All heavy atoms as TSV, in Angstrom:
chain	resi	resn	atom	element	x	y	z
A	1	SER	N	N	88.358	150.719	134.777
A	1	SER	CA	C	88.133	151.847	133.902
A	1	SER	C	C	88.656	153.152	134.503
A	1	SER	O	O	89.267	153.943	133.810
A	1	SER	CB	C	86.643	151.990	133.595
A	1	SER	OG	O	86.174	150.873	132.894
A	2	ALA	N	N	88.393	153.346	135.792
A	2	ALA	CA	C	88.844	154.579	136.442
A	2	ALA	C	C	90.367	154.641	136.501
A	2	ALA	O	O	90.958	155.710	136.280
A	2	ALA	CB	C	88.245	154.689	137.836
A	3	GLU	N	N	90.994	153.508	136.762
A	3	GLU	CA	C	92.459	153.494	136.812
A	3	GLU	C	C	93.052	153.777	135.434
A	3	GLU	O	O	94.066	154.472	135.338
A	3	GLU	CB	C	92.949	152.161	137.361
A	3	GLU	CG	C	92.644	152.010	138.839
A	3	GLU	CD	C	92.960	150.644	139.382
A	3	GLU	OE1	O	93.193	149.695	138.592
A	3	GLU	OE2	O	92.961	150.511	140.617
A	4	ARG	N	N	92.433	153.275	134.384
A	4	ARG	CA	C	92.902	153.574	133.024
A	4	ARG	C	C	92.734	155.062	132.717
A	4	ARG	O	O	93.583	155.675	132.075
A	4	ARG	CB	C	92.149	152.735	131.989
A	4	ARG	CG	C	92.661	151.330	131.888
A	4	ARG	CD	C	92.173	150.618	130.630
A	4	ARG	NE	N	90.840	150.993	130.218
A	4	ARG	CZ	C	89.760	150.228	130.327
A	4	ARG	NH1	N	89.844	149.022	130.846
A	4	ARG	NH2	N	88.579	150.660	129.916
A	5	ALA	N	N	91.641	155.646	133.174
A	5	ALA	CA	C	91.415	157.079	132.958
A	5	ALA	C	C	92.478	157.906	133.678
A	5	ALA	O	O	92.980	158.896	133.130
A	5	ALA	CB	C	90.021	157.466	133.443
A	6	VAL	N	N	92.842	157.499	134.890
A	6	VAL	CA	C	93.896	158.207	135.629
A	6	VAL	C	C	95.218	158.091	134.885
A	6	VAL	O	O	95.942	159.078	134.734
A	6	VAL	CB	C	94.001	157.678	137.074
A	6	VAL	CG1	C	95.263	158.178	137.754
A	6	VAL	CG2	C	92.772	158.074	137.872
A	7	ARG	N	N	95.542	156.899	134.412
A	7	ARG	CA	C	96.796	156.730	133.654
A	7	ARG	C	C	96.788	157.622	132.414
A	7	ARG	O	O	97.811	158.223	132.063
A	7	ARG	CB	C	96.989	155.269	133.255
A	7	ARG	CG	C	97.500	154.402	134.374
A	7	ARG	CD	C	98.002	153.047	133.902
A	7	ARG	NE	N	97.001	152.281	133.162
A	7	ARG	CZ	C	96.133	151.440	133.707
A	7	ARG	NH1	N	96.135	151.254	135.007
A	7	ARG	NH2	N	95.277	150.777	132.949
A	8	TYR	N	N	95.648	157.730	131.741
A	8	TYR	CA	C	95.542	158.600	130.566
A	8	TYR	C	C	95.807	160.053	130.951
A	8	TYR	O	O	96.566	160.750	130.269
A	8	TYR	CB	C	94.161	158.460	129.926
A	8	TYR	CG	C	93.961	159.385	128.753
A	8	TYR	CD1	C	94.475	159.057	127.510
A	8	TYR	CD2	C	93.283	160.585	128.895
A	8	TYR	CE1	C	94.311	159.910	126.425
A	8	TYR	CE2	C	93.114	161.436	127.827
A	8	TYR	CZ	C	93.624	161.098	126.591
A	8	TYR	OH	O	93.468	161.948	125.531
A	9	LEU	N	N	95.202	160.514	132.028
A	9	LEU	CA	C	95.430	161.893	132.460
A	9	LEU	C	C	96.886	162.139	132.806
A	9	LEU	O	O	97.461	163.167	132.435
A	9	LEU	CB	C	94.542	162.232	133.665
A	9	LEU	CG	C	93.085	162.486	133.368
A	9	LEU	CD1	C	92.314	162.666	134.663
A	9	LEU	CD2	C	92.919	163.699	132.472
A	10	VAL	N	N	97.486	161.201	133.512
A	10	VAL	CA	C	98.884	161.357	133.918
A	10	VAL	C	C	99.798	161.427	132.690
A	10	VAL	O	O	100.690	162.269	132.619
A	10	VAL	CB	C	99.294	160.224	134.878
A	10	VAL	CG1	C	100.799	160.183	135.078
A	10	VAL	CG2	C	98.572	160.389	136.214
A	11	THR	N	N	99.556	160.576	131.704
A	11	THR	CA	C	100.410	160.584	130.519
A	11	THR	C	C	100.081	161.732	129.573
A	11	THR	O	O	100.894	162.071	128.719
A	11	THR	CB	C	100.330	159.251	129.743
A	11	THR	OG1	O	98.991	159.031	129.324
A	11	THR	CG2	C	100.819	158.101	130.595
A	12	SER	N	N	98.909	162.349	129.733
A	12	SER	CA	C	98.508	163.465	128.864
A	12	SER	C	C	98.969	164.817	129.386
A	12	SER	O	O	98.887	165.816	128.684
A	12	SER	CB	C	96.981	163.492	128.723
A	12	SER	OG	O	96.522	162.326	128.112
A	13	GLN	N	N	99.430	164.859	130.628
A	13	GLN	CA	C	99.867	166.117	131.225
A	13	GLN	C	C	101.169	166.573	130.577
A	13	GLN	O	O	102.020	165.756	130.219
A	13	GLN	CB	C	100.060	165.935	132.729
A	13	GLN	CG	C	100.400	167.217	133.468
A	13	GLN	CD	C	100.614	166.983	134.947
A	13	GLN	OE1	O	100.979	165.887	135.374
A	13	GLN	NE2	N	100.379	168.008	135.737
A	14	HIS	N	N	101.325	167.901	130.432
A	14	HIS	CA	C	102.583	168.436	129.897
A	14	HIS	C	C	103.709	167.992	130.820
A	14	HIS	O	O	103.642	168.193	132.038
A	14	HIS	CB	C	102.535	169.958	129.816
A	14	HIS	CG	C	103.647	170.530	129.012
A	14	HIS	ND1	N	104.945	170.590	129.459
A	14	HIS	CD2	C	103.657	171.064	127.775
A	14	HIS	CE1	C	105.708	171.150	128.539
A	14	HIS	NE2	N	104.939	171.446	127.495
A	15	PRO	N	N	104.755	167.389	130.276
A	15	PRO	CA	C	105.811	166.819	131.120
A	15	PRO	C	C	106.620	167.834	131.919
A	15	PRO	O	O	107.234	167.479	132.926
A	15	PRO	CB	C	106.696	166.072	130.124
A	15	PRO	CG	C	106.426	166.714	128.809
A	15	PRO	CD	C	105.006	167.201	128.854
A	16	GLU	N	N	106.625	169.080	131.506
A	16	GLU	CA	C	107.411	170.090	132.224
A	16	GLU	C	C	106.531	171.193	132.797
A	16	GLU	O	O	106.671	171.571	133.951
A	16	GLU	CB	C	108.461	170.693	131.288
A	16	GLU	CG	C	109.485	169.677	130.825
A	16	GLU	CD	C	110.237	170.124	129.590
A	16	GLU	OE1	O	109.984	171.238	129.099
A	16	GLU	OE2	O	111.069	169.347	129.103
A	17	GLN	N	N	105.622	171.728	131.977
A	17	GLN	CA	C	104.814	172.869	132.410
A	17	GLN	C	C	103.616	172.471	133.263
A	17	GLN	O	O	103.077	173.288	133.991
A	17	GLN	CB	C	104.350	173.674	131.205
A	17	GLN	CG	C	105.486	174.307	130.458
A	17	GLN	CD	C	105.021	174.976	129.182
A	17	GLN	OE1	O	103.860	174.863	128.785
A	17	GLN	NE2	N	105.931	175.680	128.526
A	18	GLY	N	N	103.150	171.229	133.120
A	18	GLY	CA	C	102.137	170.712	134.024
A	18	GLY	C	C	100.684	170.904	133.657
A	18	GLY	O	O	99.813	170.483	134.388
A	19	GLY	N	N	100.374	171.531	132.537
A	19	GLY	CA	C	98.973	171.730	132.172
A	19	GLY	C	C	98.443	170.614	131.290
A	19	GLY	O	O	99.159	169.687	130.912
A	20	TRP	N	N	97.154	170.695	130.983
A	20	TRP	CA	C	96.505	169.757	130.066
A	20	TRP	C	C	95.825	170.535	128.958
A	20	TRP	O	O	95.527	171.709	129.104
A	20	TRP	CB	C	95.428	168.945	130.785
A	20	TRP	CG	C	95.918	167.814	131.620
A	20	TRP	CD1	C	96.089	166.531	131.229
A	20	TRP	CD2	C	96.285	167.844	133.001
A	20	TRP	NE1	N	96.534	165.752	132.264
A	20	TRP	CE2	C	96.664	166.548	133.375
A	20	TRP	CE3	C	96.336	168.858	133.959
A	20	TRP	CZ2	C	97.070	166.225	134.661
A	20	TRP	CZ3	C	96.743	168.540	135.238
A	20	TRP	CH2	C	97.106	167.238	135.578
A	21	LYS	N	N	95.568	169.871	127.838
A	21	LYS	CA	C	94.775	170.411	126.735
A	21	LYS	C	C	93.673	169.417	126.408
A	21	LYS	O	O	93.507	168.427	127.081
A	21	LYS	CB	C	95.650	170.643	125.501
A	21	LYS	CG	C	96.311	172.016	125.495
A	21	LYS	CD	C	96.828	172.350	124.137
A	21	LYS	CE	C	96.249	173.487	123.392
A	21	LYS	NZ	N	95.918	174.706	123.996
A	22	TYR	N	N	92.927	169.680	125.337
A	22	TYR	CA	C	91.814	168.809	124.951
A	22	TYR	C	C	92.271	167.477	124.376
A	22	TYR	O	O	91.467	166.591	124.155
A	22	TYR	CB	C	90.918	169.528	123.940
A	22	TYR	CG	C	90.189	170.678	124.581
A	22	TYR	CD1	C	90.689	171.962	124.514
A	22	TYR	CD2	C	89.008	170.457	125.269
A	22	TYR	CE1	C	90.024	173.022	125.114
A	22	TYR	CE2	C	88.338	171.502	125.880
A	22	TYR	CZ	C	88.843	172.789	125.794
A	22	TYR	OH	O	88.188	173.812	126.401
A	23	ARG	N	N	93.536	167.344	124.102
A	23	ARG	CA	C	94.114	166.083	123.640
A	23	ARG	C	C	95.475	165.952	124.304
A	23	ARG	O	O	95.973	166.922	124.888
A	23	ARG	CB	C	94.232	166.054	122.116
A	23	ARG	CG	C	95.079	167.161	121.539
A	23	ARG	CD	C	94.953	167.182	120.009
A	23	ARG	NE	N	95.596	168.341	119.453
A	23	ARG	CZ	C	96.793	168.343	118.893
A	23	ARG	NH1	N	97.483	167.232	118.815
A	23	ARG	NH2	N	97.303	169.444	118.409
A	24	PRO	N	N	96.089	164.774	124.260
A	24	PRO	CA	C	97.406	164.646	124.893
A	24	PRO	C	C	98.354	165.760	124.442
A	24	PRO	O	O	98.396	166.112	123.267
A	24	PRO	CB	C	97.881	163.273	124.439
A	24	PRO	CG	C	96.619	162.513	124.231
A	24	PRO	CD	C	95.641	163.529	123.680
A	25	ILE	N	N	99.083	166.301	125.368
A	25	ILE	CA	C	99.886	167.496	125.131
A	25	ILE	C	C	101.332	167.127	124.803
A	25	ILE	O	O	101.868	166.166	125.333
A	25	ILE	CB	C	99.780	168.425	126.365
A	25	ILE	CG1	C	100.216	169.837	126.061
A	25	ILE	CG2	C	100.524	167.861	127.531
A	25	ILE	CD1	C	99.780	170.845	127.103
A	26	SER	N	N	101.918	167.878	123.898
A	26	SER	CA	C	103.329	167.691	123.569
A	26	SER	C	C	104.134	168.808	124.213
A	26	SER	O	O	103.583	169.789	124.711
A	26	SER	CB	C	103.531	167.707	122.053
A	26	SER	OG	O	103.399	169.022	121.555
A	27	LYS	N	N	105.437	168.679	124.155
A	27	LYS	CA	C	106.306	169.700	124.755
A	27	LYS	C	C	106.154	171.057	124.093
A	27	LYS	O	O	106.452	172.078	124.688
A	27	LYS	CB	C	107.765	169.255	124.697
A	27	LYS	CG	C	108.090	168.161	125.675
A	27	LYS	CD	C	109.570	167.880	125.680
A	27	LYS	CE	C	109.881	166.818	126.710
A	27	LYS	NZ	N	111.299	166.580	126.867
A	28	LEU	N	N	105.681	171.085	122.844
A	28	LEU	CA	C	105.545	172.350	122.118
A	28	LEU	C	C	104.239	173.070	122.420
A	28	LEU	O	O	104.059	174.214	122.025
A	28	LEU	CB	C	105.657	172.094	120.612
A	28	LEU	CG	C	106.960	171.438	120.157
A	28	LEU	CD1	C	106.911	171.155	118.662
A	28	LEU	CD2	C	108.151	172.312	120.506
A	29	MET	N	N	103.320	172.406	123.116
A	29	MET	CA	C	102.012	172.983	123.399
A	29	MET	C	C	101.990	173.615	124.787
A	29	MET	O	O	102.843	173.350	125.618
A	29	MET	CB	C	100.945	171.891	123.311
A	29	MET	CG	C	100.854	171.232	121.952
A	29	MET	SD	S	99.837	169.739	121.960
A	29	MET	CE	C	98.217	170.439	121.934
A	30	VAL	N	N	100.987	174.452	125.009
A	30	VAL	CA	C	100.781	175.077	126.311
A	30	VAL	C	C	99.422	174.603	126.824
A	30	VAL	O	O	98.465	174.504	126.054
A	30	VAL	CB	C	100.808	176.612	126.200
A	30	VAL	CG1	C	100.508	177.264	127.529
A	30	VAL	CG2	C	102.155	177.077	125.669
A	31	GLY	N	N	99.334	174.342	128.102
A	31	GLY	CA	C	98.093	173.851	128.682
A	31	GLY	C	C	96.964	174.865	128.629
A	31	GLY	O	O	97.168	176.060	128.434
A	32	ASP	N	N	95.761	174.373	128.816
A	32	ASP	CA	C	94.539	175.173	128.846
A	32	ASP	C	C	94.045	175.202	130.292
A	32	ASP	O	O	93.966	174.159	130.949
A	32	ASP	CB	C	93.509	174.524	127.919
A	32	ASP	CG	C	92.198	175.244	127.922
A	32	ASP	OD1	O	91.379	174.955	128.818
A	32	ASP	OD2	O	91.978	176.081	127.037
A	33	LEU	N	N	93.688	176.374	130.780
A	33	LEU	CA	C	93.324	176.524	132.191
A	33	LEU	C	C	92.079	175.726	132.552
A	33	LEU	O	O	92.037	175.044	133.578
A	33	LEU	CB	C	93.135	178.003	132.535
A	33	LEU	CG	C	92.889	178.343	133.992
A	33	LEU	CD1	C	93.987	177.800	134.883
A	33	LEU	CD2	C	92.771	179.844	134.161
A	34	SER	N	N	91.033	175.769	131.725
A	34	SER	CA	C	89.806	175.060	132.090
A	34	SER	C	C	90.001	173.544	132.043
A	34	SER	O	O	89.516	172.822	132.922
A	34	SER	CB	C	88.644	175.478	131.192
A	34	SER	OG	O	88.883	175.106	129.851
A	35	VAL	N	N	90.716	173.053	131.045
A	35	VAL	CA	C	90.965	171.612	130.953
A	35	VAL	C	C	91.822	171.159	132.131
A	35	VAL	O	O	91.580	170.099	132.718
A	35	VAL	CB	C	91.632	171.249	129.611
A	35	VAL	CG1	C	91.951	169.770	129.541
A	35	VAL	CG2	C	90.750	171.663	128.453
A	36	THR	N	N	92.794	171.969	132.495
A	36	THR	CA	C	93.646	171.641	133.641
A	36	THR	C	C	92.821	171.553	134.917
A	36	THR	O	O	93.014	170.642	135.731
A	36	THR	CB	C	94.775	172.684	133.777
A	36	THR	OG1	O	95.585	172.627	132.597
A	36	THR	CG2	C	95.632	172.425	134.998
A	37	GLY	N	N	91.885	172.463	135.091
A	37	GLY	CA	C	91.019	172.422	136.265
A	37	GLY	C	C	90.217	171.130	136.338
A	37	GLY	O	O	90.124	170.498	137.400
A	38	TRP	N	N	89.652	170.709	135.213
A	38	TRP	CA	C	88.877	169.461	135.190
A	38	TRP	C	C	89.782	168.247	135.421
A	38	TRP	O	O	89.381	167.304	136.113
A	38	TRP	CB	C	88.119	169.329	133.872
A	38	TRP	CG	C	86.928	170.226	133.823
A	38	TRP	CD1	C	86.766	171.327	133.022
A	38	TRP	CD2	C	85.741	170.125	134.605
A	38	TRP	NE1	N	85.544	171.905	133.273
A	38	TRP	CE2	C	84.900	171.194	134.235
A	38	TRP	CE3	C	85.313	169.247	135.596
A	38	TRP	CZ2	C	83.645	171.388	134.818
A	38	TRP	CZ3	C	84.062	169.441	136.173
A	38	TRP	CH2	C	83.248	170.504	135.782
A	39	ALA	N	N	90.965	168.269	134.865
A	39	ALA	CA	C	91.896	167.150	135.073
A	39	ALA	C	C	92.268	167.044	136.549
A	39	ALA	O	O	92.311	165.941	137.109
A	39	ALA	CB	C	93.139	167.319	134.205
A	40	LEU	N	N	92.512	168.181	137.185
A	40	LEU	CA	C	92.839	168.164	138.608
A	40	LEU	C	C	91.676	167.652	139.453
A	40	LEU	O	O	91.878	166.904	140.408
A	40	LEU	CB	C	93.258	169.557	139.073
A	40	LEU	CG	C	94.651	169.992	138.637
A	40	LEU	CD1	C	94.873	171.460	138.955
A	40	LEU	CD2	C	95.694	169.126	139.316
A	41	MET	N	N	90.458	168.044	139.095
A	41	MET	CA	C	89.291	167.536	139.818
A	41	MET	C	C	89.190	166.019	139.675
A	41	MET	O	O	88.887	165.309	140.644
A	41	MET	CB	C	88.017	168.202	139.303
A	41	MET	CG	C	87.878	169.648	139.726
A	41	MET	SD	S	87.726	169.861	141.508
A	41	MET	CE	C	86.203	168.990	141.829
A	42	ALA	N	N	89.450	165.512	138.481
A	42	ALA	CA	C	89.391	164.067	138.255
A	42	ALA	C	C	90.465	163.344	139.064
A	42	ALA	O	O	90.197	162.296	139.670
A	42	ALA	CB	C	89.546	163.766	136.765
A	43	LEU	N	N	91.671	163.899	139.093
A	43	LEU	CA	C	92.747	163.262	139.853
A	43	LEU	C	C	92.476	163.315	141.357
A	43	LEU	O	O	92.758	162.364	142.088
A	43	LEU	CB	C	94.094	163.902	139.517
A	43	LEU	CG	C	94.587	163.675	138.090
A	43	LEU	CD1	C	95.901	164.413	137.867
A	43	LEU	CD2	C	94.727	162.196	137.776
A	44	HIS	N	N	91.920	164.417	141.812
A	44	HIS	CA	C	91.572	164.522	143.229
A	44	HIS	C	C	90.485	163.503	143.579
A	44	HIS	O	O	90.552	162.832	144.616
A	44	HIS	CB	C	91.102	165.946	143.545
A	44	HIS	CG	C	90.659	166.120	144.958
A	44	HIS	ND1	N	91.524	166.069	146.027
A	44	HIS	CD2	C	89.431	166.318	145.485
A	44	HIS	CE1	C	90.854	166.237	147.152
A	44	HIS	NE2	N	89.575	166.390	146.844
A	45	THR	N	N	89.488	163.367	142.719
A	45	THR	CA	C	88.425	162.393	142.941
A	45	THR	C	C	88.975	160.976	142.932
A	45	THR	O	O	88.547	160.122	143.726
A	45	THR	CB	C	87.330	162.562	141.867
A	45	THR	OG1	O	86.834	163.905	141.941
A	45	THR	CG2	C	86.192	161.587	142.077
A	46	ALA	N	N	89.939	160.720	142.061
A	46	ALA	CA	C	90.576	159.399	142.027
A	46	ALA	C	C	91.234	159.097	143.372
A	46	ALA	O	O	91.092	157.990	143.908
A	46	ALA	CB	C	91.601	159.331	140.897
A	47	ARG	N	N	91.923	160.062	143.920
A	47	ARG	CA	C	92.551	159.859	145.232
A	47	ARG	C	C	91.509	159.565	146.300
A	47	ARG	O	O	91.716	158.727	147.170
A	47	ARG	CB	C	93.358	161.086	145.639
A	47	ARG	CG	C	94.734	161.124	145.056
A	47	ARG	CD	C	95.502	162.265	145.670
A	47	ARG	NE	N	96.915	162.150	145.387
A	47	ARG	CZ	C	97.802	163.028	145.791
A	47	ARG	NH1	N	97.431	164.087	146.487
A	47	ARG	NH2	N	99.075	162.866	145.497
A	48	MET	N	N	90.377	160.263	146.233
A	48	MET	CA	C	89.307	160.027	147.200
A	48	MET	C	C	88.763	158.599	147.082
A	48	MET	O	O	88.269	158.039	148.057
A	48	MET	CB	C	88.191	161.053	147.016
A	48	MET	CG	C	88.602	162.452	147.415
A	48	MET	SD	S	87.392	163.743	147.017
A	48	MET	CE	C	85.892	163.091	147.676
A	49	ALA	N	N	88.876	158.016	145.888
A	49	ALA	CA	C	88.419	156.648	145.649
A	49	ALA	C	C	89.550	155.631	145.857
A	49	ALA	O	O	89.437	154.485	145.433
A	49	ALA	CB	C	87.859	156.536	144.234
A	50	ASP	N	N	90.633	156.080	146.477
A	50	ASP	CA	C	91.800	155.229	146.760
A	50	ASP	C	C	92.506	154.721	145.507
A	50	ASP	O	O	93.097	153.648	145.503
A	50	ASP	CB	C	91.430	154.054	147.667
A	50	ASP	CG	C	91.051	154.512	149.060
A	50	ASP	OD1	O	91.639	155.502	149.534
A	50	ASP	OD2	O	90.156	153.888	149.670
A	51	ILE	N	N	92.428	155.492	144.437
A	51	ILE	CA	C	93.219	155.208	143.236
A	51	ILE	C	C	94.484	156.051	143.357
A	51	ILE	O	O	94.402	157.274	143.497
A	51	ILE	CB	C	92.447	155.557	141.947
A	51	ILE	CG1	C	91.192	154.683	141.851
A	51	ILE	CG2	C	93.332	155.379	140.728
A	51	ILE	CD1	C	90.252	155.071	140.735
A	52	PRO	N	N	95.649	155.430	143.343
A	52	PRO	CA	C	96.880	156.196	143.585
A	52	PRO	C	C	97.188	157.203	142.476
A	52	PRO	O	O	97.105	156.886	141.298
A	52	PRO	CB	C	97.966	155.123	143.666
A	52	PRO	CG	C	97.383	153.870	143.137
A	52	PRO	CD	C	95.900	154.002	143.150
A	53	VAL	N	N	97.496	158.409	142.921
A	53	VAL	CA	C	97.964	159.482	142.037
A	53	VAL	C	C	99.134	160.122	142.777
A	53	VAL	O	O	98.983	160.558	143.918
A	53	VAL	CB	C	96.868	160.535	141.766
A	53	VAL	CG1	C	97.390	161.621	140.844
A	53	VAL	CG2	C	95.608	159.896	141.195
A	54	SER	N	N	100.285	160.203	142.115
A	54	SER	CA	C	101.460	160.740	142.803
A	54	SER	C	C	101.352	162.251	142.984
A	54	SER	O	O	100.625	162.934	142.260
A	54	SER	CB	C	102.744	160.394	142.032
A	54	SER	OG	O	102.858	161.194	140.891
A	55	ASP	N	N	102.100	162.749	143.948
A	55	ASP	CA	C	102.135	164.194	144.192
A	55	ASP	C	C	102.742	164.948	143.025
A	55	ASP	O	O	102.479	166.139	142.849
A	55	ASP	CB	C	102.940	164.496	145.459
A	55	ASP	CG	C	102.207	164.090	146.727
A	55	ASP	OD1	O	100.966	163.979	146.695
A	55	ASP	OD2	O	102.884	163.880	147.747
A	56	GLU	N	N	103.569	164.283	142.231
A	56	GLU	CA	C	104.266	164.945	141.122
A	56	GLU	C	C	103.289	165.601	140.143
A	56	GLU	O	O	103.528	166.715	139.681
A	56	GLU	CB	C	105.140	163.932	140.392
A	56	GLU	CG	C	105.996	164.539	139.304
A	56	GLU	CD	C	106.888	163.498	138.639
A	56	GLU	OE1	O	107.109	162.424	139.219
A	56	GLU	OE2	O	107.344	163.798	137.531
A	57	GLU	N	N	102.186	164.929	139.830
A	57	GLU	CA	C	101.206	165.505	138.907
A	57	GLU	C	C	100.612	166.783	139.474
A	57	GLU	O	O	100.438	167.780	138.757
A	57	GLU	CB	C	100.086	164.500	138.597
A	57	GLU	CG	C	100.472	163.454	137.585
A	57	GLU	CD	C	101.468	162.441	138.105
A	57	GLU	OE1	O	101.303	161.929	139.224
A	57	GLU	OE2	O	102.431	162.160	137.372
A	58	PHE	N	N	100.321	166.786	140.746
A	58	PHE	CA	C	99.755	167.970	141.388
A	58	PHE	C	C	100.783	169.100	141.476
A	58	PHE	O	O	100.441	170.270	141.314
A	58	PHE	CB	C	99.215	167.614	142.779
A	58	PHE	CG	C	97.981	166.767	142.736
A	58	PHE	CD1	C	98.067	165.391	142.876
A	58	PHE	CD2	C	96.731	167.337	142.540
A	58	PHE	CE1	C	96.927	164.606	142.837
A	58	PHE	CE2	C	95.586	166.559	142.494
A	58	PHE	CZ	C	95.681	165.191	142.635
A	59	GLN	N	N	102.040	168.761	141.713
A	59	GLN	CA	C	103.086	169.785	141.782
A	59	GLN	C	C	103.302	170.449	140.421
A	59	GLN	O	O	103.444	171.672	140.342
A	59	GLN	CB	C	104.382	169.170	142.305
A	59	GLN	CG	C	104.293	168.779	143.762
A	59	GLN	CD	C	105.445	167.912	144.218
A	59	GLN	OE1	O	106.277	167.461	143.431
A	59	GLN	NE2	N	105.498	167.649	145.513
A	60	ARG	N	N	103.330	169.637	139.355
A	60	ARG	CA	C	103.472	170.217	138.010
A	60	ARG	C	C	102.260	171.076	137.663
A	60	ARG	O	O	102.397	172.152	137.082
A	60	ARG	CB	C	103.671	169.124	136.967
A	60	ARG	CG	C	105.067	168.584	136.920
A	60	ARG	CD	C	105.391	167.852	135.623
A	60	ARG	NE	N	104.367	166.931	135.182
A	60	ARG	CZ	C	104.395	165.616	135.353
A	60	ARG	NH1	N	105.410	165.060	135.977
A	60	ARG	NH2	N	103.419	164.852	134.905
A	61	ALA	N	N	101.081	170.620	138.019
A	61	ALA	CA	C	99.876	171.402	137.755
A	61	ALA	C	C	99.903	172.711	138.532
A	61	ALA	O	O	99.496	173.762	138.018
A	61	ALA	CB	C	98.637	170.599	138.111
A	62	SER	N	N	100.388	172.663	139.752
A	62	SER	CA	C	100.499	173.879	140.559
A	62	SER	C	C	101.443	174.889	139.903
A	62	SER	O	O	101.169	176.094	139.870
A	62	SER	CB	C	100.984	173.537	141.969
A	62	SER	OG	O	101.095	174.680	142.754
A	63	ALA	N	N	102.543	174.395	139.352
A	63	ALA	CA	C	103.480	175.276	138.646
A	63	ALA	C	C	102.804	175.893	137.423
A	63	ALA	O	O	103.004	177.079	137.123
A	63	ALA	CB	C	104.735	174.496	138.236
A	64	PHE	N	N	102.001	175.090	136.713
A	64	PHE	CA	C	101.277	175.637	135.554
A	64	PHE	C	C	100.312	176.731	136.007
A	64	PHE	O	O	100.255	177.802	135.401
A	64	PHE	CB	C	100.498	174.524	134.820
A	64	PHE	CG	C	99.562	175.060	133.780
A	64	PHE	CD1	C	100.051	175.545	132.582
A	64	PHE	CD2	C	98.203	175.117	134.010
A	64	PHE	CE1	C	99.193	176.070	131.618
A	64	PHE	CE2	C	97.345	175.630	133.072
A	64	PHE	CZ	C	97.834	176.115	131.872
A	65	LEU	N	N	99.555	176.474	137.062
A	65	LEU	CA	C	98.595	177.476	137.549
A	65	LEU	C	C	99.318	178.757	137.981
A	65	LEU	O	O	98.831	179.858	137.716
A	65	LEU	CB	C	97.775	176.901	138.698
A	65	LEU	CG	C	96.848	175.753	138.317
A	65	LEU	CD1	C	96.218	175.148	139.558
A	65	LEU	CD2	C	95.792	176.208	137.324
A	66	ASP	N	N	100.469	178.618	138.622
A	66	ASP	CA	C	101.255	179.804	138.988
A	66	ASP	C	C	101.688	180.570	137.745
A	66	ASP	O	O	101.679	181.795	137.731
A	66	ASP	CB	C	102.486	179.404	139.808
A	66	ASP	CG	C	102.140	178.977	141.219
A	66	ASP	OD1	O	101.009	179.258	141.687
A	66	ASP	OD2	O	102.999	178.318	141.855
A	67	SER	N	N	102.051	179.846	136.683
A	67	SER	CA	C	102.550	180.523	135.470
A	67	SER	C	C	101.464	181.300	134.744
A	67	SER	O	O	101.760	182.282	134.078
A	67	SER	CB	C	103.190	179.499	134.514
A	67	SER	OG	O	102.205	178.739	133.847
A	68	VAL	N	N	100.209	180.873	134.847
A	68	VAL	CA	C	99.141	181.588	134.142
A	68	VAL	C	C	98.477	182.639	135.015
A	68	VAL	O	O	97.603	183.367	134.548
A	68	VAL	CB	C	98.076	180.626	133.578
A	68	VAL	CG1	C	98.678	179.718	132.526
A	68	VAL	CG2	C	97.386	179.831	134.663
A	69	SER	N	N	98.870	182.740	136.270
A	69	SER	CA	C	98.254	183.733	137.171
A	69	SER	C	C	99.044	185.031	137.235
A	69	SER	O	O	98.640	185.954	137.903
A	69	SER	CB	C	98.097	183.143	138.563
A	69	SER	OG	O	99.350	182.931	139.167
A	70	GLU	N	N	100.151	185.096	136.561
A	70	GLU	CA	C	100.997	186.292	136.628
A	70	GLU	C	C	100.592	187.319	135.603
A	70	GLU	O	O	100.032	187.141	134.619
A	70	GLU	CB	C	102.459	185.906	136.441
A	70	GLU	CG	C	102.923	185.018	137.545
A	70	GLU	CD	C	104.326	184.495	137.318
A	70	GLU	OE1	O	104.919	184.711	136.248
A	70	GLU	OE2	O	104.855	183.872	138.227
């Protein structure tokens, strides 16, 4: 179940901007800061449980966080 949840989060992330929304995000949408924070916490927790999560998801999320902090 946890691995399926991680796959859902990974496929729901904006493919370029790196954020998340309350539902799977399309290229035309912009991520939501609070949802992105919760998604990152879930992915970090998955890593702590030895569920693989690539660095790419974290790098895209970092770019999203940088874009909304300006």
